[in-house]
DSSP file (Angstrom, degrees, kcal/mol; ACC not computed):
  #  RESIDUE AA STRUCTURE BP1 BP2  ACC     N-H-->O    O-->H-N    N-H-->O    O-->H-N    TCO  KAPPA ALPHA  PHI   PSI    X-CA   Y-CA   Z-CA
    1    1 A M              0   0    0      0, 0.0     2,-0.0     0, 0.0     0, 0.0   0.000 360.0 360.0 360.0 129.7   81.5  166.4   96.2
    2    2 A D     >  -     0   0    0      1,-0.1     4,-2.1     4,-0.0     5,-0.2  -0.258 360.0-102.2 -79.4 171.2   80.6  162.9   97.4
    3    3 A N  H  > S+     0   0    0      1,-0.2     4,-2.7     2,-0.2     5,-0.2   0.846 118.1  55.7 -62.1 -38.1   81.4  161.6  100.9
    4    4 A T  H  > S+     0   0    0      1,-0.2     4,-2.5     2,-0.2    -1,-0.2   0.931 110.0  44.9 -62.7 -46.3   84.4  159.5   99.8
    5    5 A Q  H  > S+     0   0    0      2,-0.2     4,-2.4     1,-0.2    -1,-0.2   0.892 113.1  51.6 -64.6 -39.2   86.1  162.5   98.3
    6    6 A L  H  X S+     0   0    0     -4,-2.1     4,-2.3     2,-0.2    -2,-0.2   0.923 111.5  46.1 -64.0 -44.9   85.3  164.6  101.3
    7    7 A M  H  X S+     0   0    0     -4,-2.7     4,-2.7     2,-0.2     5,-0.2   0.919 112.3  50.9 -64.5 -43.5   86.7  162.1  103.7
    8    8 A N  H  X S+     0   0    0     -4,-2.5     4,-2.6     1,-0.2    -2,-0.2   0.912 110.8  49.2 -59.6 -42.6   89.9  161.6  101.6
    9    9 A R  H  X S+     0   0    0     -4,-2.4     4,-2.6     2,-0.2    -1,-0.2   0.903 111.7  48.8 -64.5 -41.4   90.4  165.4  101.5
   10   10 A R  H  X S+     0   0    0     -4,-2.3     4,-2.6     2,-0.2    -2,-0.2   0.919 112.7  46.9 -65.5 -43.7   90.0  165.6  105.3
   11   11 A F  H  X S+     0   0    0     -4,-2.7     4,-2.5     2,-0.2     5,-0.2   0.928 113.8  48.7 -62.9 -44.2   92.4  162.8  106.0
   12   12 A R  H  X S+     0   0    0     -4,-2.6     4,-2.4    -5,-0.2    -2,-0.2   0.921 113.2  46.9 -62.4 -44.8   94.9  164.3  103.6
   13   13 A S  H  X S+     0   0    0     -4,-2.6     4,-2.3     2,-0.2    -1,-0.2   0.912 112.8  48.9 -64.7 -43.2   94.6  167.7  105.1
   14   14 A A  H  X S+     0   0    0     -4,-2.6     4,-2.6     2,-0.2    -2,-0.2   0.916 112.1  48.8 -63.1 -42.7   94.9  166.4  108.7
   15   15 A A  H  X S+     0   0    0     -4,-2.5     4,-2.7     2,-0.2    -2,-0.2   0.913 111.0  49.8 -64.6 -42.5   98.0  164.3  107.8
   16   16 A R  H  X S+     0   0    0     -4,-2.4     4,-2.4     2,-0.2    -1,-0.2   0.905 111.6  49.4 -63.4 -40.1   99.6  167.3  106.1
   17   17 A G  H  X S+     0   0    0     -4,-2.3     4,-2.3     2,-0.2    -2,-0.2   0.929 112.0  47.4 -63.6 -45.3   98.9  169.4  109.2
   18   18 A L  H  X S+     0   0    0     -4,-2.6     4,-2.6     1,-0.2    -2,-0.2   0.904 112.2  50.1 -63.1 -41.2  100.4  166.8  111.5
   19   19 A L  H  X S+     0   0    0     -4,-2.7     4,-2.9     2,-0.2     5,-0.3   0.915 110.3  49.9 -63.8 -42.3  103.4  166.4  109.3
   20   20 A A  H  X S+     0   0    0     -4,-2.4     4,-2.4     2,-0.2    -2,-0.2   0.914 112.6  47.0 -63.3 -42.5  104.0  170.1  109.2
   21   21 A I  H  X S+     0   0    0     -4,-2.3     4,-2.5     2,-0.2    -2,-0.2   0.937 114.4  47.3 -63.4 -46.4  103.7  170.4  113.0
   22   22 A L  H  X S+     0   0    0     -4,-2.6     4,-2.5     2,-0.2    -2,-0.2   0.934 114.3  45.5 -62.1 -47.6  106.1  167.4  113.5
   23   23 A W  H  X S+     0   0    0     -4,-2.9     4,-2.3     1,-0.2     5,-0.2   0.899 112.7  51.5 -65.2 -39.8  108.7  168.7  111.1
   24   24 A G  H  X S+     0   0    0     -4,-2.4     4,-2.8    -5,-0.3    -1,-0.2   0.924 112.0  46.1 -61.7 -44.0  108.5  172.2  112.5
   25   25 A A  H  X S+     0   0    0     -4,-2.5     4,-2.5     2,-0.2     7,-0.2   0.890 111.6  52.1 -65.6 -39.2  109.0  170.8  116.1
   26   26 A T  H  < S+     0   0    0     -4,-2.5     6,-0.2    -5,-0.2    -1,-0.2   0.888 116.0  40.2 -65.4 -38.2  111.9  168.6  114.9
   27   27 A I  H  < S+     0   0    0     -4,-2.3    -2,-0.2    -5,-0.2    -1,-0.2   0.898 117.2  48.4 -75.6 -40.8  113.6  171.5  113.3
   28   28 A L  H  < S+     0   0    0     -4,-2.8     2,-0.8    -5,-0.2    -2,-0.2   0.896 108.8  53.4 -69.4 -42.2  112.9  174.1  116.0
   29   29 A F    ><  -     0   0    0     -4,-2.5     3,-1.5    -5,-0.2    -1,-0.2  -0.847  66.9-164.7-102.8 109.2  113.9  171.9  119.0
   30   30 A D  T 3  S+     0   0    0     -2,-0.8    -1,-0.1     1,-0.3    -2,-0.1   0.731  83.1  68.1 -65.0 -23.3  117.5  170.6  118.5
   31   31 A F  T 3  S+     0   0    0      2,-0.1    -1,-0.3     0, 0.0    -5,-0.1   0.639  78.7  90.6 -75.9 -11.5  117.1  168.0  121.3
   32   32 A I  S <  S-     0   0    0     -3,-1.5     5,-0.0    -7,-0.2    -3,-0.0  -0.760  82.0-129.7 -83.8 117.6  114.6  166.0  119.2
   33   33 A P    >>  -     0   0    0      0, 0.0     4,-1.3     0, 0.0     3,-0.8  -0.292  12.6-120.0 -67.3 151.9  116.6  163.5  117.2
   34   34 A L  H 3> S+     0   0    0      1,-0.2     4,-2.3     2,-0.2     5,-0.2   0.862 112.4  62.6 -57.2 -37.4  116.0  163.2  113.4
   35   35 A G  H 3> S+     0   0    0      1,-0.2     4,-2.6     2,-0.2    -1,-0.2   0.842  99.0  54.1 -59.9 -34.5  115.0  159.6  113.9
   36   36 A V  H <> S+     0   0    0     -3,-0.8     4,-2.6     2,-0.2    -1,-0.2   0.912 108.9  48.5 -66.2 -42.3  112.1  160.6  116.1
   37   37 A G  H  X S+     0   0    0     -4,-1.3     4,-2.3     2,-0.2    -2,-0.2   0.893 112.7  48.4 -63.7 -39.9  110.8  162.9  113.3
   38   38 A L  H  X S+     0   0    0     -4,-2.3     4,-2.5     2,-0.2    -2,-0.2   0.925 112.5  47.1 -66.9 -44.3  111.2  160.1  110.8
   39   39 A I  H  X S+     0   0    0     -4,-2.6     4,-2.4     1,-0.2    -2,-0.2   0.912 112.5  50.6 -64.1 -41.2  109.4  157.6  112.9
   40   40 A G  H  X S+     0   0    0     -4,-2.6     4,-2.3     2,-0.2    -2,-0.2   0.907 109.8  50.4 -61.8 -41.9  106.6  160.1  113.6
   41   41 A S  H  X S+     0   0    0     -4,-2.3     4,-2.5     1,-0.2    -2,-0.2   0.920 110.8  49.2 -61.7 -44.0  106.3  160.8  109.9
   42   42 A G  H  X S+     0   0    0     -4,-2.5     4,-2.5     1,-0.2     5,-0.2   0.902 110.9  49.7 -61.9 -41.4  106.1  157.1  109.1
   43   43 A L  H  X S+     0   0    0     -4,-2.4     4,-2.5     2,-0.2    -1,-0.2   0.881 110.6  50.2 -66.8 -37.5  103.4  156.6  111.8
   44   44 A I  H  X S+     0   0    0     -4,-2.3     4,-2.1     2,-0.2    -2,-0.2   0.949 113.0  45.8 -64.0 -47.9  101.3  159.5  110.5
   45   45 A L  H  X S+     0   0    0     -4,-2.5     4,-1.3     1,-0.2    -2,-0.2   0.906 117.5  43.1 -63.6 -42.1  101.5  158.2  106.9
   46   46 A L  H  X S+     0   0    0     -4,-2.5     4,-2.0    -5,-0.2    -1,-0.2   0.862 111.1  56.7 -70.7 -34.6  100.6  154.7  108.0
   47   47 A G  H  X S+     0   0    0     -4,-2.5     4,-2.6    -5,-0.2    -2,-0.2   0.872 102.4  54.5 -64.2 -37.7   98.0  156.0  110.4
   48   48 A V  H  X S+     0   0    0     -4,-2.1     4,-2.5     1,-0.2    -1,-0.2   0.905 108.3  49.7 -62.3 -40.3   96.2  157.8  107.5
   49   49 A N  H  X S+     0   0    0     -4,-1.3     4,-2.5     2,-0.2    -2,-0.2   0.887 109.3  51.5 -66.2 -37.1   96.0  154.5  105.6
   50   50 A V  H  X S+     0   0    0     -4,-2.0     4,-2.5     2,-0.2    -2,-0.2   0.932 110.9  48.1 -63.3 -44.9   94.6  152.7  108.7
   51   51 A L  H  X S+     0   0    0     -4,-2.6     4,-1.4     2,-0.2    -2,-0.2   0.901 111.4  50.4 -62.1 -40.9   91.9  155.4  109.0
   52   52 A R  H  <>S+     0   0    0     -4,-2.5     5,-3.1     1,-0.2     3,-0.4   0.933 111.6  48.0 -61.8 -44.7   91.1  155.1  105.4
   53   53 A S  H ><5S+     0   0    0     -4,-2.5     3,-1.5     1,-0.2    -2,-0.2   0.892 109.1  52.9 -63.5 -40.2   90.8  151.3  105.7
   54   54 A M  H 3<5S+     0   0    0     -4,-2.5    -1,-0.2     1,-0.3    -2,-0.2   0.770 110.9  48.0 -67.3 -24.9   88.6  151.6  108.8
   55   55 A N  T 3<5S-     0   0    0     -4,-1.4    -1,-0.3    -3,-0.4    -2,-0.2   0.126 118.4-110.6-101.2  19.7   86.3  153.9  106.8
   56   56 A D  T < 5S+     0   0    0     -3,-1.5    -3,-0.2     1,-0.2    -2,-0.1   0.833  72.9 138.7  54.6  38.0   86.1  151.6  103.8
   57   57 A L      < -     0   0    0     -5,-3.1    -1,-0.2    -6,-0.2     2,-0.2  -0.805  63.5 -95.2-105.2 152.2   88.1  154.1  101.7
   58   58 A P        -     0   0    0      0, 0.0     2,-0.1     0, 0.0    -5,-0.1  -0.465  41.5-130.7 -67.6 134.5   90.8  153.0   99.3
   59   59 A I        -     0   0    0     -2,-0.2     2,-0.7    -7,-0.1     3,-0.1  -0.433  14.1-120.6 -80.8 160.6   94.3  153.1  100.8
   60   60 A Q     >  -     0   0    0      1,-0.1     4,-1.5    -2,-0.1     3,-0.5  -0.910  14.6-158.5-105.5 114.0   97.2  154.8   99.1
   61   61 A N  H  > S+     0   0    0     -2,-0.7     4,-2.6     1,-0.2     5,-0.2   0.836  91.1  59.6 -61.4 -34.3  100.0  152.4   98.5
   62   62 A D  H  > S+     0   0    0      1,-0.2     4,-3.0     2,-0.2     5,-0.3   0.893 102.6  52.8 -63.6 -37.9  102.6  155.2   98.2
   63   63 A N  H  > S+     0   0    0     -3,-0.5     4,-2.6     1,-0.2    -1,-0.2   0.910 110.8  47.9 -60.8 -41.2  101.7  156.4  101.7
   64   64 A G  H  X S+     0   0    0     -4,-1.5     4,-2.4     2,-0.2    -2,-0.2   0.909 114.0  45.8 -65.3 -42.2  102.3  152.8  103.0
   65   65 A M  H  X S+     0   0    0     -4,-2.6     4,-2.4     2,-0.2    -2,-0.2   0.947 117.5  41.9 -67.2 -48.3  105.6  152.5  101.2
   66   66 A I  H  X S+     0   0    0     -4,-3.0     4,-2.6     2,-0.2    -2,-0.2   0.880 114.7  52.4 -68.3 -36.9  106.9  155.9  102.2
   67   67 A G  H  X S+     0   0    0     -4,-2.6     4,-2.3    -5,-0.3    -1,-0.2   0.919 111.3  46.2 -63.3 -44.0  105.6  155.5  105.8
   68   68 A G  H  X S+     0   0    0     -4,-2.4     4,-2.5    -5,-0.2    -2,-0.2   0.900 112.6  50.6 -64.1 -40.6  107.4  152.1  106.0
   69   69 A L  H  X S+     0   0    0     -4,-2.4     4,-2.8     2,-0.2     5,-0.2   0.918 110.7  48.9 -62.4 -44.5  110.5  153.6  104.6
   70   70 A A  H  X S+     0   0    0     -4,-2.6     4,-2.7     2,-0.2     5,-0.2   0.896 111.1  50.3 -64.0 -40.3  110.4  156.5  107.1
   71   71 A L  H  X S+     0   0    0     -4,-2.3     4,-2.4     2,-0.2    -2,-0.2   0.936 113.5  45.0 -62.2 -46.0  109.9  154.1  110.0
   72   72 A A  H  X S+     0   0    0     -4,-2.5     4,-2.4     2,-0.2    -2,-0.2   0.933 115.2  46.9 -64.0 -46.0  112.8  152.0  108.9
   73   73 A W  H  X S+     0   0    0     -4,-2.8     4,-2.6     1,-0.2    -2,-0.2   0.910 112.4  50.2 -63.9 -42.2  115.1  155.0  108.3
   74   74 A G  H  X S+     0   0    0     -4,-2.7     4,-2.3    -5,-0.2    -1,-0.2   0.908 110.3  49.9 -62.8 -41.7  114.1  156.5  111.7
   75   75 A G  H  X S+     0   0    0     -4,-2.4     4,-1.5     1,-0.2    -1,-0.2   0.906 112.3  47.2 -62.7 -40.7  114.8  153.3  113.5
   76   76 A L  H  < S+     0   0    0     -4,-2.4     4,-0.3     2,-0.2    -2,-0.2   0.878 110.0  53.3 -68.3 -36.5  118.2  153.1  111.9
   77   77 A E  H >< S+     0   0    0     -4,-2.6     3,-0.9     1,-0.2    -2,-0.2   0.905 109.6  48.4 -62.8 -41.1  118.9  156.7  112.7
   78   78 A L  H 3< S+     0   0    0     -4,-2.3    -1,-0.2     1,-0.2     4,-0.2   0.801 114.3  45.9 -71.1 -27.2  118.1  156.1  116.3
   79   79 A T  T 3X S+     0   0    0     -4,-1.5     4,-2.6    -5,-0.2     3,-0.2   0.359  82.1 105.4 -94.2   6.2  120.3  153.0  116.4
   80   80 A R  H <> S+     0   0    0     -3,-0.9     4,-2.9    -4,-0.3     5,-0.3   0.897  76.5  52.3 -55.5 -45.5  123.2  154.8  114.6
   81   81 A P  H  > S+     0   0    0      0, 0.0     4,-1.5     0, 0.0    -1,-0.2   0.910 112.7  46.1 -59.0 -38.7  125.4  155.1  117.7
   82   82 A F  H  > S+     0   0    0     -3,-0.2     4,-2.1    -4,-0.2    -2,-0.2   0.903 111.9  50.9 -67.7 -40.5  125.0  151.4  118.4
   83   83 A L  H  X S+     0   0    0     -4,-2.6     4,-3.0     1,-0.2    -1,-0.2   0.888 109.0  51.1 -64.3 -39.1  125.7  150.6  114.7
   84   84 A H  H  < S+     0   0    0     -4,-2.9    -1,-0.2     1,-0.2    -2,-0.2   0.838 108.9  52.3 -66.6 -30.9  128.9  152.7  114.8
   85   85 A W  H  < S+     0   0    0     -4,-1.5    -2,-0.2    -5,-0.3    -1,-0.2   0.902 114.6  41.6 -69.1 -40.3  129.9  150.9  117.9
   86   86 A L  H  < S+     0   0    0     -4,-2.1    -2,-0.2     1,-0.3    -1,-0.2   0.885 130.2  27.1 -71.7 -39.4  129.4  147.5  116.1
   87   87 A F  S >< S+     0   0    0     -4,-3.0     3,-1.0    -5,-0.2    -1,-0.3  -0.715  70.2 170.3-125.4  78.3  131.0  148.6  112.8
   88   88 A P  T 3  S+     0   0    0      0, 0.0    -1,-0.1     0, 0.0    -2,-0.1   0.780  76.9  47.6 -66.1 -27.0  133.5  151.4  113.7
   89   89 A S  T 3  S+     0   0    0      2,-0.1     2,-0.3     0, 0.0    -5,-0.1   0.569  91.6  96.6 -91.7  -7.2  135.1  151.6  110.2
   90   90 A A    <   -     0   0    0     -3,-1.0     2,-1.1    -7,-0.2     3,-0.1  -0.627  67.4-141.8 -87.0 139.0  131.8  151.7  108.2
   91   91 A D     >  +     0   0    0     -2,-0.3     4,-0.7     1,-0.2     3,-0.2  -0.765  33.1 165.4 -95.3  88.2  130.3  155.0  107.1
   92   92 A L  H  >  +     0   0    0     -2,-1.1     4,-2.0     1,-0.2     5,-0.3   0.544  48.3  90.1 -86.0  -7.5  126.7  154.1  107.6
   93   93 A D  H  > S+     0   0    0      1,-0.2     4,-0.9     2,-0.2    -1,-0.2   0.958 105.6  17.5 -55.9 -58.2  125.3  157.6  107.4
   94   94 A W  H  > S+     0   0    0     -3,-0.2     4,-2.8     2,-0.2    -1,-0.2   0.721 118.4  67.5 -88.6 -22.4  124.6  157.6  103.7
   95   95 A A  H  X S+     0   0    0     -4,-0.7     4,-2.4     2,-0.2     5,-0.2   0.916 101.3  48.6 -63.8 -42.0  124.8  153.8  103.2
   96   96 A I  H  X S+     0   0    0     -4,-2.0     4,-2.4     2,-0.2     5,-0.2   0.940 113.8  46.2 -62.5 -47.5  121.6  153.3  105.2
   97   97 A F  H  X S+     0   0    0     -4,-0.9     4,-2.7    -5,-0.3     5,-0.2   0.918 112.5  50.4 -61.9 -43.2  119.8  156.0  103.3
   98   98 A A  H  X S+     0   0    0     -4,-2.8     4,-2.5     2,-0.2    -1,-0.2   0.899 111.0  48.4 -63.7 -41.3  121.0  154.7   99.9
   99   99 A I  H  X S+     0   0    0     -4,-2.4     4,-2.3     2,-0.2    -1,-0.2   0.924 114.1  45.9 -65.6 -44.7  119.9  151.1  100.7
  100  100 A L  H  X S+     0   0    0     -4,-2.4     4,-2.2     2,-0.2    -2,-0.2   0.910 113.7  49.0 -64.7 -41.9  116.4  152.2  101.9
  101  101 A L  H  X S+     0   0    0     -4,-2.7     4,-2.3    -5,-0.2    -2,-0.2   0.913 111.9  48.5 -64.9 -42.6  116.0  154.5   98.9
  102  102 A A  H  X S+     0   0    0     -4,-2.5     4,-2.5    -5,-0.2    -1,-0.2   0.902 110.6  51.7 -64.2 -40.3  117.0  151.7   96.5
  103  103 A G  H  X S+     0   0    0     -4,-2.3     4,-2.2     2,-0.2    -2,-0.2   0.890 109.1  50.4 -63.0 -39.0  114.7  149.3   98.2
  104  104 A F  H  X S+     0   0    0     -4,-2.2     4,-2.3     2,-0.2    -2,-0.2   0.922 111.0  48.9 -62.8 -45.0  111.8  151.8   97.8
  105  105 A G  H  X S+     0   0    0     -4,-2.3     4,-2.5     1,-0.2    -2,-0.2   0.899 110.3  50.7 -62.4 -41.6  112.6  152.2   94.1
  106  106 A V  H  X S+     0   0    0     -4,-2.5     4,-2.7     1,-0.2    -1,-0.2   0.901 110.2  49.7 -63.6 -40.7  112.7  148.4   93.6
  107  107 A S  H  X S+     0   0    0     -4,-2.2     4,-2.1     2,-0.2    -2,-0.2   0.899 111.6  48.4 -67.6 -38.7  109.4  148.0   95.3
  108  108 A L  H  X S+     0   0    0     -4,-2.3     4,-2.1     2,-0.2    -2,-0.2   0.927 113.7  47.2 -63.9 -44.0  107.8  150.8   93.1
  109  109 A L  H  X S+     0   0    0     -4,-2.5     4,-2.6     1,-0.2    -2,-0.2   0.916 111.3  50.6 -63.8 -43.7  109.3  149.2   90.0
  110  110 A A  H  X S+     0   0    0     -4,-2.7     4,-2.3     1,-0.2    -1,-0.2   0.900 109.3  51.7 -61.7 -40.8  108.1  145.7   90.9
  111  111 A R  H  X S+     0   0    0     -4,-2.1     4,-1.9     1,-0.2    -1,-0.2   0.926 111.5  46.3 -62.0 -44.7  104.6  147.0   91.6
  112  112 A E  H  X S+     0   0    0     -4,-2.1     4,-2.3     1,-0.2    -2,-0.2   0.904 111.4  51.4 -65.5 -41.0  104.4  148.7   88.2
  113  113 A L  H  X S+     0   0    0     -4,-2.6     4,-2.3     1,-0.2    -1,-0.2   0.882 109.0  51.2 -64.3 -37.6  105.8  145.7   86.4
  114  114 A L  H  X S+     0   0    0     -4,-2.3     4,-2.4     2,-0.2    -1,-0.2   0.887 109.9  49.6 -66.0 -38.1  103.2  143.5   88.0
  115  115 A Q  H  X S+     0   0    0     -4,-1.9     4,-2.0     2,-0.2    -2,-0.2   0.895 110.8  49.6 -67.4 -38.8  100.4  145.8   86.9
  116  116 A V  H  X>S+     0   0    0     -4,-2.3     5,-1.6     2,-0.2     4,-0.6   0.911 111.6  49.3 -64.6 -41.6  101.8  145.8   83.4
  117  117 A R  H ><5S+     0   0    0     -4,-2.3     3,-0.8     1,-0.2    -2,-0.2   0.913 111.3  48.5 -64.8 -42.4  101.9  142.0   83.4
  118  118 A R  H 3<5S+     0   0    0     -4,-2.4    -1,-0.2     1,-0.2    -2,-0.2   0.859 109.7  52.9 -65.6 -34.2   98.3  141.8   84.7
  119  119 A A  H 3<5S-     0   0    0     -4,-2.0    -1,-0.2    -5,-0.2    -2,-0.2   0.595 114.0-119.1 -77.4  -9.9   97.1  144.2   82.1
  120  120 A G  T X<5 -     0   0    0     -3,-0.8     3,-2.3    -4,-0.6    -3,-0.2   0.974  30.2-143.0  71.4  55.8   98.7  142.1   79.4
  121  121 A F  T 3 <S+     0   0    0     -5,-1.6    -1,-0.1     1,-0.3     3,-0.1  -0.242  80.5  16.4 -55.1 129.8  101.1  144.7   78.0
  122  122 A G  T 3  S+     0   0    0      1,-0.3     2,-0.3    -3,-0.1    -1,-0.3   0.338  91.9 129.5  89.9  -7.0  101.4  144.5   74.3
  123  123 A E    <   -     0   0    0     -3,-2.3    -1,-0.3    -4,-0.1     2,-0.3  -0.606  56.0-130.3 -81.4 140.9   98.3  142.4   73.7
  124  124 A S              0   0    0     -2,-0.3    -1,-0.0     1,-0.1    -3,-0.0  -0.694 360.0 360.0 -88.4 144.9   95.9  143.6   71.1
  125  125 A R              0   0    0     -2,-0.3    -1,-0.1     0, 0.0    -2,-0.0   0.376 360.0 360.0-119.7 360.0   92.2  143.8   72.2
């Protein structure tokens, strides 16, 4: 196994371990808000990409997308009481999640469409 694969495996294993510890603590201790767990998850996923970049390894775009999504969702979860105060009649619980999930899907689709366009889909070679 070459050094790149070894480093990628170590980063992936460390990130999975950190995520498991964070999620376990968030579930075990009721006083930790869900938003804190989401923000922590986003920071772990984005942090792994930063470490990969610093070690001249290819970053994983999905980690960046999911990490950004988790950060945004966690921030919105932590501001939910304030949002309910601003918009008392709105049911923002699932609306926030649905908007973030749809945005994630659109970004994945756009990325794939750009790759197909660059590859010249349908062109004979």
